[in-house]
C-alpha positions in Angstrom: 101.5 127.1 41.9 104.1 126.7 44.6 101.6 127.8 47.2 99.1 125.2 46.0 101.7 122.4 46.2 102.8 123.5 49.6 99.2 123.7 50.8 98.5 120.2 49.5 101.6 118.8 51.2 100.6 120.4 54.5 97.1 119.1 54.3 98.4 115.6 53.5 100.8 115.7 56.4 98.1 116.8 58.8 95.8 114.1 57.6 98.4 111.4 58.1 99.2 112.8 61.5 95.5 112.9 62.3 95.1 109.2 61.4 98.2 108.2 63.4 97.1 110.2 66.5 93.9 108.2 66.7 95.9 105.1 67.8 95.8 105.6 71.6 95.6 103.5 74.7 93.7 104.5 77.8 95.4 105.1 81.2 93.3 103.0 83.5 93.4 102.8 87.3 95.0 99.5 88.2 94.7 97.8 91.6 96.8 94.9 92.8 95.1 91.5 92.1 92.0 93.1 90.7 90.7 92.8 87.1 91.2 95.9 85.0 89.8 96.5 81.5 92.4 98.0 79.1 91.0 99.7 76.0 92.5 101.3 72.9 91.5 102.8 69.7 91.7 101.2 66.3 94.9 101.0 64.2 96.0 97.8 62.4 95.6 94.7 64.5 96.7 92.4 65.9 98.0 94.3 68.9 100.7 93.3 71.4 100.3 94.7 74.9 103.1 94.8 77.5 103.4 96.5 81.0 106.7 98.2 81.6 108.3 100.1 84.5 107.6 103.9 84.2 111.2 104.8 85.2 112.8 102.6 82.5 110.1 101.7 79.9 112.6 100.5 77.2 114.6 98.1 79.3 112.2 95.8 81.0 108.9 94.0 80.7 106.9 93.5 83.9 104.0 91.7 82.2 103.5 90.5 78.7 99.8 90.6 78.1 100.0 89.0 74.7 98.5 89.6 71.3 94.9 90.8 70.8 92.7 91.2 67.8 90.0 93.3 69.5 90.2 96.8 71.1 90.2 95.8 74.7 91.3 93.1 77.2 90.9 92.4 80.9 93.9 91.7 83.0 94.2 90.7 86.6 97.0 92.9 87.8 99.6 90.6 89.3 102.0 93.4 90.3 102.5 94.7 93.8 100.9 97.9 95.0 103.2 100.9 94.6 104.8 99.6 91.3 104.9 102.4 88.8 104.1 101.2 85.3 103.1 102.3 81.8 101.2 100.3 79.1 102.8 99.9 75.7 100.7 98.8 72.8 102.1 97.9 69.4 100.1 97.4 66.3 100.8 95.2 63.3 102.6 98.0 61.5 105.0 98.5 64.5 103.3 101.8 65.5 103.2 102.3 69.3 100.7 103.8 71.7 101.6 104.5 75.3 99.5 105.1 78.4 100.4 107.7 81.0 102.2 106.6 84.2 100.2 104.4 86.5 100.9 103.5 90.1 99.4 100.1 91.1 96.9 100.8 93.9 96.8 98.7 97.1 94.3 96.0 97.8 93.9 93.4 100.6 94.0 90.7 97.9 97.4 89.2 97.4 96.3 85.9 95.9 97.7 86.7 92.5 101.1 87.5 94.0 101.7 84.1 95.7 103.8 82.5 93.0 105.9 85.7 92.4 106.5 86.2 96.1 107.6 82.5 96.5 110.0 82.7 93.6 111.4 86.0 94.9 111.8 84.6 98.4 113.5 81.5 97.0 115.9 83.6 95.0 116.7 85.8 98.0 117.3 82.8 100.2 119.7 81.2 97.7 121.6 84.4 97.3 121.9 84.8 101.1 120.0 88.2 101.0 117.5 86.9 103.6 118.4 85.0 106.7 116.9 81.6 107.4 115.1 82.9 110.5 113.5 85.7 108.6 112.3 83.3 105.8 110.9 80.9 108.4 108.5 83.5 109.7 107.2 84.3 106.2 104.3 82.4 104.7 106.2 81.2 101.6 105.4 78.2 99.4 108.4 77.0 97.4 108.3 77.8 93.7 108.0 74.9 91.3 109.5 74.8 87.9 
């Protein structure tokens, strides 16, 4: 009798783990300023997707890609080449799926970085971290609020 109960408990636990393990997110190759399709397997939608730094995934969000009802979305990666990230997906039940580490690949396209670069340059100038002569040689458009 005890063996039967134990076996049933083990099978139930494995079945639950099997269902939970089906909630995964792919680890795509991401290139600066290029569209990338991000896909995941079914769980309980809607899903919230964020991009976090690989070295400190719990303490910073690099991009909030919003809520999604489907099982994929396309994002134009507005992060600079060399940035190391992970994708974090949370379903309606609070369960999470994580990609593997991803390093943003380089591209000649920087058009998606313009606003971020201008804001960063403006912040550096106001903090005194960049000299006025250095800033004058950069192609910087002032950020608007």
